[in-house]
Each structure stands twice: as C-alpha cells, then as structure tokens.
C-alpha positions as CSV (number, residue, x, y, z in Angstrom):
1,X,-14.1,-6.4,-18.7
2,X,-13.4,-10.1,-19.4
3,X,-9.7,-9.5,-19.4
4,X,-9.9,-7.9,-16.0
5,X,-12.0,-10.7,-14.5
6,X,-9.5,-13.3,-15.8
7,X,-6.6,-11.5,-14.2
8,X,-8.5,-11.1,-10.9
9,X,-9.1,-14.8,-10.9
10,X,-5.4,-15.5,-11.5
11,X,-4.5,-13.3,-8.5
12,X,-7.1,-14.9,-6.2
13,X,-5.9,-18.4,-7.3
14,X,-2.2,-17.7,-6.9
15,X,-0.6,-20.0,-4.3
16,X,3.1,-20.4,-3.5
17,X,5.4,-21.5,-0.8
18,X,7.4,-18.9,1.2
19,X,10.8,-18.0,-0.1
20,X,14.0,-18.2,1.9
21,X,15.5,-15.0,3.3
22,X,18.3,-13.2,1.5
23,X,20.8,-11.0,3.1
24,X,20.2,-7.3,2.5
25,X,22.9,-4.7,1.9
26,X,20.5,-1.8,2.5
27,X,17.0,-1.3,3.9
28,X,17.2,-4.2,6.3
29,X,14.4,-4.2,8.9
30,X,14.9,-4.4,12.7
31,X,11.9,-5.4,14.8
32,X,10.5,-2.7,17.1
33,X,6.9,-3.4,18.3
34,X,3.7,-5.2,17.6
35,X,0.0,-4.2,17.8
36,X,-2.6,-6.9,18.5
37,X,-5.4,-5.0,20.2
38,X,-7.4,-1.7,20.2
39,X,-7.7,0.5,23.2
40,X,-10.5,-1.6,24.7
41,X,-8.6,-4.9,24.3
42,X,-10.5,-6.1,21.2
43,X,-8.2,-8.0,18.9
44,X,-7.4,-7.0,15.3
45,X,-8.8,-9.2,12.6
46,X,-7.2,-9.6,9.2
47,X,-5.8,-6.0,9.0
48,X,-5.2,-5.0,5.3
49,X,-4.0,-1.5,5.6
50,X,-1.8,0.9,7.5
51,X,-1.0,4.5,6.9
52,X,1.7,6.7,8.5
53,X,2.6,10.4,8.1
54,X,5.1,13.0,9.3
55,X,3.9,12.8,13.0
56,X,3.7,10.0,15.5
57,X,0.1,9.0,14.5
58,X,-0.7,6.2,12.2
59,X,-4.0,4.6,11.2
60,X,-4.8,0.9,10.8
61,X,-7.5,-0.7,8.6
62,X,-8.9,-3.4,10.9
63,X,-10.5,-5.0,7.9
64,X,-12.1,-8.1,9.4
65,X,-13.8,-5.9,12.0
66,X,-14.8,-3.3,9.5
67,X,-13.2,-0.3,11.1
68,X,-10.3,2.1,11.4
69,X,-8.1,2.5,14.5
70,X,-5.8,5.3,15.3
71,X,-2.5,4.8,17.2
72,X,0.7,6.7,17.9
73,X,4.3,5.5,18.1
74,X,6.8,7.4,20.1
75,X,10.0,6.4,21.9
76,X,9.6,2.8,20.6
77,X,6.2,2.4,22.2
78,X,2.8,2.1,20.4
79,X,-0.1,3.7,22.2
80,X,-3.8,4.3,21.6
81,X,-6.0,2.1,19.4
82,X,-9.2,4.3,19.5
83,X,-11.8,3.4,16.9
84,X,-12.9,6.0,14.4
85,X,-16.7,5.7,14.1
86,X,-17.5,6.0,10.4
87,X,-20.8,4.8,9.0
88,X,-19.5,5.1,5.4
89,X,-16.8,2.5,5.8
90,X,-17.5,-1.2,6.2
91,X,-14.5,-3.0,4.6
92,X,-11.4,-0.8,4.6
93,X,-8.5,-2.0,2.5
94,X,-5.9,0.7,1.7
95,X,-5.2,3.8,3.7
96,X,-3.3,7.1,3.2
97,X,-2.7,10.2,5.3
98,X,-2.5,13.6,3.7
99,X,0.0,16.3,4.6
100,X,-2.8,17.9,6.6
101,X,-3.5,14.7,8.5
102,X,-6.7,13.9,6.6
103,X,-7.4,10.2,6.3
104,X,-8.2,8.5,2.9
105,X,-9.5,4.9,2.9
106,X,-10.5,2.6,0.0
107,X,-13.6,0.7,1.0
108,X,-13.5,-2.8,-0.6
109,X,-17.2,-3.3,-0.7
110,X,-18.2,0.0,-2.2
111,X,-15.0,0.3,-4.3
112,X,-14.9,4.0,-3.4
113,X,-12.3,6.1,-1.7
114,X,-13.6,7.8,1.5
115,X,-12.1,11.1,2.7
116,X,-12.1,11.9,6.5
117,X,-10.8,15.0,8.4
118,X,-8.0,14.5,10.9
119,X,-10.5,13.8,13.7
120,X,-12.1,11.0,11.6
121,X,-15.3,12.8,10.5
122,X,-16.6,11.9,7.0
123,X,-15.9,14.6,4.4
124,X,-17.0,12.9,1.3
125,X,-16.0,10.5,-1.4
126,X,-13.3,10.9,-4.0
127,X,-15.4,11.1,-7.2
128,X,-13.2,12.5,-10.0
129,X,-14.4,15.7,-11.5
130,X,-13.9,16.6,-15.1
131,X,-13.1,13.1,-16.4
132,X,-13.3,12.7,-20.2
133,X,-16.8,11.2,-20.9
134,X,-15.3,8.2,-22.8
135,X,-13.1,7.3,-19.8
136,X,-15.5,8.0,-16.9
137,X,-15.8,4.4,-15.6
138,X,-13.1,3.1,-13.2
139,X,-12.6,0.5,-10.5
140,X,-9.9,1.4,-7.9
141,X,-7.7,-1.4,-6.8
142,X,-5.4,0.9,-4.8
143,X,-4.4,4.5,-4.5
144,X,-1.6,6.8,-3.1
145,X,-1.1,10.5,-2.3
146,X,2.1,12.4,-3.2
147,X,3.8,15.0,-1.0
148,X,1.4,17.8,-2.3
149,X,-1.7,15.6,-1.8
150,X,-2.4,14.8,-5.5
151,X,-4.3,11.5,-5.7
152,X,-3.2,8.6,-7.8
153,X,-5.7,5.8,-8.4
154,X,-4.8,2.4,-9.7
155,X,-7.8,1.7,-12.1
156,X,-7.9,-1.9,-13.0
157,X,-11.1,-1.5,-15.1
158,X,-9.8,1.0,-17.6
159,X,-6.1,-0.2,-17.2
160,X,-4.5,3.1,-16.2
161,X,-3.5,5.3,-13.3
162,X,-5.7,8.3,-12.8
163,X,-4.1,11.5,-11.5
164,X,-6.3,13.9,-9.6
165,X,-5.5,17.2,-7.8
166,X,-6.1,17.5,-4.0
167,X,-9.7,18.5,-4.7
168,X,-10.4,15.4,-6.8
169,X,-10.3,17.2,-10.2
170,X,-9.0,15.1,-13.1
171,X,-5.5,16.1,-14.2
172,X,-4.4,13.3,-16.5
173,X,-4.1,9.5,-16.8
174,X,-1.1,7.2,-17.5
175,X,-2.1,4.0,-19.4
176,X,-0.8,0.6,-18.4
177,X,1.8,-1.0,-20.6
178,X,0.5,-3.1,-23.4
179,X,1.5,-6.5,-21.8
180,X,1.4,-7.2,-18.1
181,X,0.2,-9.7,-15.5
182,X,-1.8,-8.0,-12.8
183,X,-1.1,-4.7,-11.0
184,X,-1.9,-4.9,-7.3
185,X,-0.5,-1.6,-6.0
186,X,1.3,1.7,-6.9
187,X,3.6,4.2,-5.2
188,X,4.7,7.8,-5.9
189,X,8.1,9.2,-5.0
190,X,9.2,12.7,-4.1
191,X,9.9,13.5,-7.8
192,X,6.5,12.5,-8.9
193,X,7.6,9.2,-10.5
194,X,4.8,6.6,-10.4
195,X,5.7,2.9,-9.7
196,X,3.5,-0.1,-10.4
197,X,4.1,-3.6,-9.0
198,X,3.1,-6.5,-11.2
199,X,2.2,-9.3,-8.8
200,X,2.0,-12.1,-11.5
201,X,5.1,-11.2,-13.5
202,X,7.1,-10.1,-10.4
203,X,8.4,-6.9,-11.9
204,X,8.1,-3.1,-11.2
205,X,7.2,-0.5,-13.8
206,X,7.9,3.3,-13.6
207,X,6.5,6.4,-15.2
208,X,8.5,9.7,-14.5
209,X,6.5,12.8,-13.8
210,X,4.3,13.9,-16.8
211,X,5.2,10.7,-18.7
212,X,2.4,9.3,-20.9
213,X,3.2,5.6,-20.2
214,X,5.1,3.1,-18.1
215,X,8.4,1.5,-18.7
216,X,9.9,-1.6,-17.1
217,X,12.1,-0.6,-14.2
218,X,13.3,-3.9,-12.7
219,X,14.3,-7.2,-14.1
220,X,12.1,-10.2,-13.2
221,X,12.3,-10.7,-9.4
222,X,10.9,-14.2,-9.1
223,X,14.2,-15.4,-7.7
224,X,13.6,-13.1,-4.7
225,X,9.8,-12.6,-4.4
226,X,6.9,-14.9,-4.7
227,X,3.8,-12.7,-5.1
228,X,4.5,-9.0,-4.5
229,X,1.2,-7.3,-3.6
230,X,2.2,-3.9,-2.0
231,X,4.8,-1.2,-2.8
232,X,6.0,1.8,-1.0
233,X,8.9,4.3,-1.5
234,X,10.9,6.1,1.2
235,X,12.3,9.6,1.1
236,X,15.5,8.4,-0.5
237,X,13.7,6.6,-3.3
238,X,14.3,3.1,-1.9
239,X,11.5,0.8,-3.0
240,X,9.9,-1.8,-0.7
241,X,7.7,-4.7,-1.8
242,X,5.5,-6.7,0.4
243,X,5.8,-10.4,-0.7
244,X,2.3,-11.6,0.1
245,X,2.7,-15.3,-0.5
246,X,6.4,-15.3,0.4
247,X,5.8,-13.5,3.7
248,X,8.7,-11.1,3.5
249,X,9.8,-7.6,2.3
250,X,12.0,-7.1,-0.8
251,X,14.1,-4.0,-1.1
252,X,15.0,-2.4,-4.5
253,X,17.2,0.5,-5.4
254,X,16.0,3.6,-7.3
255,X,17.0,1.9,-10.5
256,X,15.0,-1.2,-9.7
257,X,18.0,-3.3,-8.8
258,X,17.6,-5.9,-6.0
259,X,19.2,-4.8,-2.8
260,X,18.0,-7.5,-0.4
261,X,15.2,-9.3,1.4
262,X,14.1,-9.0,5.0
263,X,11.9,-11.1,7.2
264,X,10.5,-14.6,6.8
265,X,7.3,-16.6,7.3
266,X,6.2,-17.2,10.9
267,X,3.9,-16.4,13.8
268,X,6.4,-15.0,16.3
269,X,7.0,-11.2,16.6
270,X,9.3,-10.0,13.8
271,X,8.0,-12.7,11.4
272,X,5.2,-12.3,8.8
273,X,2.3,-14.3,7.5
274,X,0.7,-13.0,4.2
275,X,1.5,-9.3,4.8
276,X,-0.6,-6.6,3.1
277,X,0.0,-2.8,3.0
278,X,3.4,-1.2,3.9
279,X,4.2,2.4,4.9
280,X,7.3,4.2,6.1
281,X,8.0,7.7,7.5
282,X,10.8,10.2,7.6
283,X,12.1,8.7,10.9
284,X,12.9,5.4,9.3
285,X,10.0,3.7,11.0
286,X,8.4,0.9,8.9
287,X,4.8,-0.4,9.4
288,X,3.4,-3.7,8.1
289,X,-0.2,-4.8,8.1
290,X,0.6,-8.5,9.0
291,X,-2.8,-9.7,7.9
292,X,-2.9,-13.4,8.6
293,X,-1.2,-12.9,12.0
294,X,-4.0,-10.4,12.9
295,X,-1.6,-7.7,13.9
296,X,0.4,-4.7,12.7
297,X,4.2,-4.8,13.2
298,X,6.6,-1.9,13.4
299,X,10.3,-2.1,12.4
300,X,13.1,0.4,12.0
301,X,15.0,0.6,8.7
302,X,18.7,0.0,8.9
303,X,20.5,2.0,6.2
C-alpha cells in the first residue's frame, strides 16, 4: 500500500511545461466543434471523461458539477446536453459505452464503477464475481470495455489489470511489470491486446490476448510527451495518448513507434489545457475532455 501511495504522490506532484508541437505523418487532428454548455445553458466544469460509441451519441463526465451529460454529433454539429439524473454518481471520472449503449462510469469518490442502461437508469455496480480470495481487494484507477463488452479494470492497489466478462464475472488478471513508474490508463484493441500508459516513465506497455504479463511496446517518449495520462486505440490499431501537462495528443503506430504530435497549449478552440480522457469512433471523430478549459472538443482524424 505504501508503494501505491508514494506513486500517487508522484503523479499529483508532477509539474512540467507544455511541449512544442511536432508534425504528424498520420493521425493528425482537425478541429470540428466545441461544447461548453448543457441543454439549459449551464457551463461545463472541469470535465474529466468522454465516451463515444458506434452511433452519434456521446456522454460527457461533467466532473466539477458532479453529473453526466448526453450529446449527439451529426453533420459536424453537436446537439443536446441533457443531464442524466443519477443519485449513485457524484464525481464521475472515466466513461465507457457498451455495444448495447449502456453507460459505465467510474465514480472518483466511491472508487466504484457504475452501470447504467442506455436511458441512464441505474443498473448496479461492477463488483467482480468469483475473484480469488487472496486477490479480492482492488482500487480502480481506470477501466475499458472491448468490442464484446468484456471489462478491463486498471487496479492500482494490487498492481494488475482485472479482466471480467460482460456480467462482471472474474476471468483472469494480468500483472503489472516488475518495474514501472505509474499507470494512469489502459486501452484494449480489436484483437484483445491490452495497453498501459506509464505517465511517469513516458512509455507504453502491451499484453497480447491471453498473455500473463506486459512487455514494453514503445521506447521512452519523453522527447515528445510530458505526462501522458490517457490512452485510446482506434479501429486500425493506432494509439493516441493525451499529454496532460504538455496539453497535446501524441500518436503511435501499432508497434509503439512515434508517428506524430497534434495540438498545443492554449485557450482558443482547437487548443488544449490539461486534457483528460480521449475517445474515437469508427467515423474518425475524435473527442477530448479538455478539462482546464471547461469544455469538450471534437476533432476529425486525418489519416
């Protein structure tokens, strides 16, 4: 437990200046739209999470206001912003949408994952069933769903990724590598490969489907990224990292090679200030929870 507390302190204490922008050969982002308000004109406050799926709908974790908001994005225009009234969520951090449109949210105060139906009604908590007794304790830092709705939980307490089936039943675990800095987020691609982003050491690890452990995928990326805190993978296997302190997005190939860097620090539309969660859909639309600018921005990916 002491080791975990020390690493959390390192993450909270990490401060750095934004990096300059590098040209990107692939995965460059083109600005499309910005969301500042809900449907009633109330402004977003420190949004930490955003989740998108196959349809036009996406959900925003309006963290500072302790709520979830639902929007749609069609023909280049965002609409909606209706609040989902959920008593069980007070500090949403990370979000995911299932293949059925269900909403999953990690509540930062409870440290529990909440499951909602597509209309936003509470369905229950994700409490793993059938966990080995000696490994029952866990603290989720983040989580992701794969294409068949299996649940992957980044457990910073027991230093592993928990894999659950769509009902929450324990399937397996993948232990963290022996030496690492601090894992802030994870992603899963269409092949079932799990990726971990190490924010302190600025590297990405990977574990192929059914692997028992993680191996280093990328070289050190500190030349291109300052403090990567979020990771997502598109349908082609391209990896995107949100550079929290560097206020940009770094693009990696399927082999972990650096492909480019998009966006820079700023307040104007198309610029970022301490971004949080990323998501992308099959249309090549790219959503960023632009936390310190109190907004969510939408981009299109240029291949």
